[in-house]
Backbone as CSV, one residue per row, in Angstrom:
resi,resn,N_x,N_y,N_z,CA_x,CA_y,CA_z,C_x,C_y,C_z
1,MET,30.664,27.732,14.070,30.542,26.384,13.526,29.079,25.956,13.548
2,ALA,28.572,25.436,12.461,27.193,24.988,12.364,26.981,23.730,13.205
3,TYR,25.750,23.556,13.693,25.435,22.381,14.496,25.468,21.111,13.649
4,GLU,25.965,20.021,14.288,26.067,18.716,13.637,26.055,17.649,14.718
5,PHE,25.527,16.467,14.399,25.566,15.347,15.323,25.786,14.059,14.547
6,THR,26.215,13.020,15.256,26.403,11.688,14.673,25.840,10.652,15.632
7,VAL,25.066,9.703,15.086,24.578,8.552,15.853,24.959,7.295,15.079
8,SER,25.075,6.190,15.781,25.410,4.940,15.082,24.877,3.750,15.859
9,GLY,24.781,2.629,15.158,24.329,1.393,15.782,24.736,0.203,14.932
10,ARG,24.769,-0.952,15.557,25.152,-2.189,14.891,23.915,-3.040,14.644
11,ILE,23.762,-3.474,13.408,22.613,-4.275,12.996,23.130,-5.676,12.658
12,SER,22.479,-6.689,13.182,22.925,-8.077,12.996,22.431,-8.678,11.686
13,LYS,22.769,-8.012,10.605,22.467,-8.471,9.249,23.598,-8.006,8.341
14,PRO,23.775,-8.655,7.179,24.812,-8.238,6.225,24.536,-6.839,5.669
15,VAL,25.588,-6.174,5.272,25.503,-4.780,4.837,24.514,-4.582,3.693
16,HIS,24.468,-5.468,2.724,23.550,-5.291,1.593,22.090,-5.276,2.062
17,GLU,21.756,-6.184,2.959,20.386,-6.260,3.467,20.017,-4.997,4.255
18,VAL,20.951,-4.496,5.052,20.705,-3.280,5.837,20.576,-2.076,4.913
19,PHE,21.461,-1.958,3.939,21.411,-0.850,2.984,20.063,-0.837,2.262
20,GLU,19.615,-1.989,1.795,18.348,-2.064,1.062,17.161,-1.715,1.952
21,ALA,17.250,-1.996,3.244,16.174,-1.645,4.167,16.014,-0.132,4.300
22,VAL,17.049,0.607,3.943,16.983,2.067,3.957,16.657,2.603,2.563
23,ALA,17.277,2.085,1.537,17.127,2.616,0.173,15.780,2.289,-0.462
24,ASP,15.191,1.154,-0.111,13.936,0.692,-0.709,12.747,1.337,0.028
25,PRO,11.900,2.100,-0.674,10.808,2.800,0.007,9.815,1.867,0.696
26,LYS,9.591,0.691,0.151,8.673,-0.261,0.790,9.238,-0.704,2.141
27,GLU,10.530,-1.009,2.165,11.171,-1.407,3.424,11.173,-0.242,4.418
28,LEU,11.567,0.945,3.980,11.638,2.118,4.851,10.271,2.426,5.456
29,SER,9.220,2.235,4.664,7.856,2.462,5.146,7.433,1.424,6.173
30,GLY,8.120,0.295,6.218,7.785,-0.771,7.155,8.240,-0.528,8.574
31,TYR,9.134,0.463,8.789,9.636,0.674,10.145,9.934,2.127,10.497
32,PHE,10.038,3.025,9.494,10.482,4.392,9.805,9.479,5.455,9.401
33,THR,9.165,5.568,8.141,8.277,6.624,7.660,6.836,6.190,7.899
34,THR,6.329,6.518,9.059,5.023,6.042,9.503,3.888,6.440,8.563
35,GLY,4.096,7.462,7.754,3.114,7.864,6.748,3.484,7.397,5.358
36,GLY,4.632,6.753,5.228,5.057,6.190,3.955,6.218,6.921,3.305
37,ALA,6.963,6.180,2.511,8.069,6.714,1.711,7.729,6.490,0.250
38,ARG,8.031,7.462,-0.586,7.777,7.364,-2.027,9.083,7.614,-2.766
39,GLY,9.525,6.628,-3.524,10.733,6.758,-4.330,11.939,6.095,-3.700
40,ARG,12.691,5.388,-4.543,13.916,4.734,-4.094,15.026,5.773,-3.948
41,LEU,15.881,5.565,-2.959,17.011,6.467,-2.755,18.080,6.171,-3.800
42,GLU,18.116,7.019,-4.835,19.081,6.921,-5.925,19.629,8.308,-6.204
43,THR,20.903,8.397,-6.534,21.548,9.676,-6.791,20.726,10.522,-7.752
44,GLY,20.470,11.772,-7.354,19.754,12.722,-8.194,18.252,12.721,-8.024
45,ALA,17.697,11.753,-7.321,16.241,11.667,-7.138,15.786,12.629,-6.039
46,THR,14.526,12.997,-6.097,13.854,13.650,-4.980,12.705,12.734,-4.597
47,VAL,12.737,12.263,-3.366,11.730,11.341,-2.854,10.918,12.068,-1.789
48,THR,9.853,11.436,-1.291,9.104,12.031,-0.189,8.993,11.041,0.956
49,TRP,9.073,11.587,2.153,8.875,10.834,3.381,7.763,11.511,4.160
50,ASP,6.870,10.718,4.745,5.759,11.239,5.525,5.780,10.544,6.890
51,PHE,5.522,11.312,7.937,5.546,10.796,9.305,4.278,11.210,10.026
52,HIS,3.682,10.321,10.824,2.485,10.668,11.585,2.778,11.771,12.601
53,ASP,3.992,11.810,13.146,4.316,12.822,14.149,4.633,14.178,13.518
54,PHE,4.914,14.232,12.226,5.134,15.466,11.474,4.388,15.339,10.153
55,PRO,3.042,15.440,10.169,2.237,15.163,8.972,2.599,16.048,7.780
56,GLY,2.460,15.458,6.624,2.780,16.143,5.374,4.064,15.575,4.817
57,ALA,4.043,15.212,3.566,5.216,14.586,2.948,6.364,15.580,2.835
58,PHE,7.546,15.167,3.288,8.760,15.973,3.188,9.501,15.609,1.910
59,PRO,9.877,16.582,1.094,10.757,16.254,-0.025,12.182,16.015,0.496
60,VAL,12.793,14.966,0.003,14.150,14.602,0.402,14.981,14.484,-0.873
61,GLU,16.017,15.315,-0.991,16.905,15.279,-2.152,17.982,14.227,-1.919
62,VAL,18.163,13.346,-2.874,19.190,12.317,-2.769,20.419,12.823,-3.514
63,VAL,21.429,13.213,-2.768,22.635,13.826,-3.324,23.572,12.773,-3.899
64,GLU,23.747,11.686,-3.155,24.722,10.663,-3.563,24.342,9.317,-2.958
65,VAL,24.492,8.275,-3.753,24.310,6.909,-3.267,25.458,6.066,-3.783
66,GLU,26.143,5.397,-2.872,27.133,4.375,-3.217,26.571,3.071,-2.681
67,GLN,26.168,2.182,-3.567,25.509,0.935,-3.172,26.254,0.252,-2.030
68,ASP,25.505,-0.069,-0.982,26.004,-0.789,0.193,27.060,-0.032,0.990
69,ARG,27.274,1.265,0.693,28.306,2.013,1.421,27.812,3.324,2.005
70,LYS,27.078,4.128,1.186,26.769,5.478,1.640,25.524,6.027,0.952
71,ILE,24.764,6.833,1.718,23.630,7.592,1.200,23.763,9.007,1.759
72,VAL,23.694,10.016,0.875,23.752,11.417,1.290,22.450,12.083,0.852
73,LEU,21.774,12.719,1.817,20.482,13.357,1.596,20.537,14.825,2.016
74,ARG,19.632,15.628,1.439,19.439,17.010,1.890,17.940,17.252,2.016
75,TRP,17.579,17.983,3.070,16.176,18.362,3.249,16.099,19.664,4.006
76,ASP,14.887,20.267,3.965,14.696,21.573,4.585,14.925,21.503,6.084
77,ALA,15.662,22.487,6.594,15.814,22.640,8.042,14.519,23.236,8.582
78,ALA,14.053,22.740,9.695,12.876,23.280,10.366,13.329,23.734,11.741
79,GLU,13.611,25.000,11.876,14.274,25.472,13.084,13.426,25.482,14.335
80,ASP,12.105,25.429,14.202,11.326,25.434,15.432,11.215,24.041,16.039
81,GLY,11.424,22.993,15.233,11.424,21.634,15.741,10.073,21.104,16.174
82,THR,8.973,21.747,15.748,7.654,21.253,16.128,6.834,20.929,14.895
83,ALA,5.897,20.032,15.054,5.018,19.667,13.946,3.877,20.660,13.798
84,ASP,3.530,21.368,14.878,2.381,22.272,14.845,2.628,23.519,14.008
85,ASP,3.864,23.969,13.946,4.161,25.211,13.237,5.499,25.096,12.521
86,PRO,5.555,24.280,11.473,6.835,24.100,10.793,7.315,25.394,10.138
87,VAL,8.571,25.676,10.326,9.188,26.875,9.768,10.126,26.453,8.656
88,LYS,10.056,27.118,7.531,10.971,26.859,6.428,11.986,28.001,6.402
89,PRO,13.113,27.850,7.089,14.041,28.962,7.213,14.875,29.233,5.959
90,GLY,14.655,28.485,4.886,15.340,28.803,3.649,16.697,28.160,3.458
91,TYR,16.980,27.126,4.182,18.218,26.379,3.956,17.990,24.912,4.262
92,LYS,18.946,24.093,3.873,18.828,22.644,4.034,19.951,22.122,4.921
93,THR,19.668,20.981,5.553,20.712,20.253,6.264,21.090,19.041,5.420
94,THR,22.242,18.482,5.719,22.747,17.324,4.991,22.838,16.132,5.929
95,VAL,22.292,15.011,5.477,22.308,13.750,6.226,23.207,12.776,5.464
96,THR,24.200,12.230,6.140,25.075,11.228,5.534,24.963,9.940,6.330
97,MET,24.562,8.872,5.634,24.469,7.547,6.239,25.569,6.682,5.649
98,THR,26.321,6.015,6.499,27.320,5.076,6.011,27.006,3.686,6.559
99,PHE,27.380,2.688,5.772,27.112,1.285,6.075,28.440,0.545,5.984
100,ALA,28.916,0.028,7.106,30.215,-0.636,7.134,30.063,-2.076,7.590
101,PRO,30.531,-3.037,6.776,30.473,-4.434,7.210,31.469,-4.673,8.339
102,LEU,31.051,-5.425,9.343,31.924,-5.763,10.461,32.396,-7.210,10.320
103,ASP,33.500,-7.518,10.949,34.094,-8.850,10.837,33.166,-9.973,11.294
104,ASP,32.254,-9.667,12.198,31.347,-10.700,12.723,30.059,-10.835,11.904
105,GLY,29.984,-10.166,10.745,28.814,-10.275,9.876,27.760,-9.205,10.100
106,ARG,27.920,-8.419,11.162,26.979,-7.331,11.414,27.346,-6.124,10.548
107,THR,26.476,-5.112,10.595,26.701,-3.876,9.856,26.664,-2.704,10.826
108,LEU,27.654,-1.830,10.727,27.666,-0.588,11.499,27.039,0.499,10.632
109,VAL,25.929,1.070,11.116,25.271,2.168,10.423,25.576,3.438,11.202
110,THR,26.098,4.443,10.510,26.413,5.728,11.116,25.651,6.809,10.362
111,ILE,24.978,7.672,11.105,24.204,8.763,10.513,24.696,10.075,11.102
112,THR,25.098,10.981,10.214,25.521,12.318,10.603,24.595,13.314,9.923
113,GLU,24.101,14.280,10.671,23.329,15.366,10.072,23.934,16.676,10.537
114,GLY,24.111,17.580,9.599,24.705,18.864,9.943,24.268,19.959,9.004
115,GLY,24.702,21.162,9.357,24.414,22.317,8.525,23.420,23.288,9.117
116,TRP,22.964,23.044,10.368,22.062,24.011,10.982,22.816,25.283,11.312
117,ARG,22.104,26.376,11.260,22.672,27.661,11.658,22.879,27.678,13.164
118,GLU,23.634,28.640,13.629,23.914,28.752,15.057,22.881,29.642,15.727
119,THR,21.668,29.095,15.869,20.585,29.800,16.553,19.964,28.850,17.563
120,ALA,19.201,29.411,18.494,18.530,28.570,19.486,17.523,27.633,18.805
121,GLY,16.801,28.139,17.799,15.842,27.302,17.078,16.511,26.171,16.329
122,ALA,17.660,26.463,15.737,18.399,25.432,15.008,18.940,24.381,15.970
123,GLN,19.399,24.816,17.125,19.888,23.868,18.121,18.756,22.929,18.555
124,LYS,17.566,23.480,18.785,16.412,22.666,19.165,16.070,21.668,18.060
125,ALA,16.092,22.118,16.804,15.795,21.239,15.680,16.841,20.137,15.550
126,ALA,18.105,20.481,15.750,19.180,19.488,15.667,18.994,18.409,16.736
127,PHE,18.675,18.817,17.962,18.427,17.829,19.015,17.234,16.945,18.668
128,GLY,16.187,17.545,18.117,15.016,16.770,17.715,15.348,15.752,16.638
129,ASN,16.129,16.167,15.636,16.507,15.239,14.574,17.460,14.159,15.086
130,CYS,18.318,14.512,16.038,19.199,13.511,16.646,18.342,12.424,17.304
131,GLU,17.305,12.833,18.004,16.364,11.874,18.597,15.707,11.035,17.505
132,GLY,15.303,11.686,16.418,14.641,10.980,15.324,15.527,9.945,14.659
133,TRP,16.784,10.298,14.393,17.692,9.345,13.746,18.065,8.202,14.686
134,THR,18.156,8.489,15.990,18.401,7.415,16.954,17.219,6.446,16.959
135,GLY,16.006,7.004,16.935,14.813,6.166,16.858,14.773,5.356,15.578
136,MET,15.207,5.975,14.486,15.239,5.257,13.202,16.161,4.054,13.292
137,LEU,17.356,4.228,13.878,18.292,3.109,14.006,17.717,1.993,14.879
138,CYS,17.062,2.358,15.972,16.435,1.343,16.837,15.341,0.602,16.081
139,ALA,14.507,1.361,15.356,13.418,0.753,14.598,13.957,-0.141,13.485
140,LEU,15.016,0.303,12.806,15.656,-0.495,11.762,16.150,-1.817,12.343
141,LYS,16.793,-1.761,13.484,17.350,-2.964,14.097,16.270,-4.000,14.401
142,VAL,15.206,-3.595,15.081,14.181,-4.587,15.435,13.393,-5.045,14.213
143,TYR,13.244,-4.170,13.229,12.522,-4.546,12.010,13.302,-5.585,11.207
144,ILE,14.561,-5.299,10.967,15.345,-6.177,10.091,15.786,-7.457,10.808
145,GLU,15.969,-7.384,12.112,16.395,-8.571,12.848,15.219,-9.435,13.316
146,HIS,14.056,-8.815,13.601,12.951,-9.552,14.211,11.600,-9.360,13.513
147,GLY,11.550,-8.519,12.472,10.307,-8.317,11.737,9.254,-7.512,12.476
148,ILE,9.666,-6.714,13.443,8.736,-5.920,14.246,8.820,-4.453,13.843
149,ASN,7.659,-3.823,13.655,7.609,-2.383,13.390,7.482,-1.676,14.730
150,LEU,8.594,-1.221,15.268,8.662,-0.591,16.576,7.843,0.694,16.637
151,ARG,7.717,1.396,15.511,7.025,2.690,15.496,5.515,2.550,15.276
152,ASP,5.022,1.350,14.981,3.599,1.154,14.739,2.793,1.597,15.955
153,GLY,1.944,2.592,15.782,1.116,3.105,16.862,1.828,3.984,17.865
154,PHE,3.110,4.213,17.698,3.906,4.976,18.646,3.543,6.455,18.639
155,TYR,3.232,6.990,17.460,3.000,8.419,17.311,1.545,8.797,17.099
156,LYS,0.702,7.826,16.795,-0.696,8.164,16.513,-1.610,7.125,17.097
């Protein structure tokens, strides 16, 4: 069985506002992609994300978008999990984000990433990405609820 993980968090904003904070590159660049995001997340698009902790723009394939409900992405697996020597092992992982409105007006965001091979390097990369997506959810929460960029200066 290929490696996979799921993280989730509750954001105290309506689902449309939370969804747009992820889909809109200007918003995403305000709290997550420390080097910037280029391109809106729309079905069939290929966008780029850049991070200070992993320099160099990553191409991100947008597989599916359901407005205010779901975003499915694919990107290259990097099995070594380090920024110093990125490895392109020739396959992609799939990231699925779901946005669910809660009865109290908050939004439950769930992120699942899977598809890594069953190797020690893939396991290390999966753990690293699990940390990254957890950080993204924390940064999203403080950004959208309080206007603070939690990652500003964190990595560089």
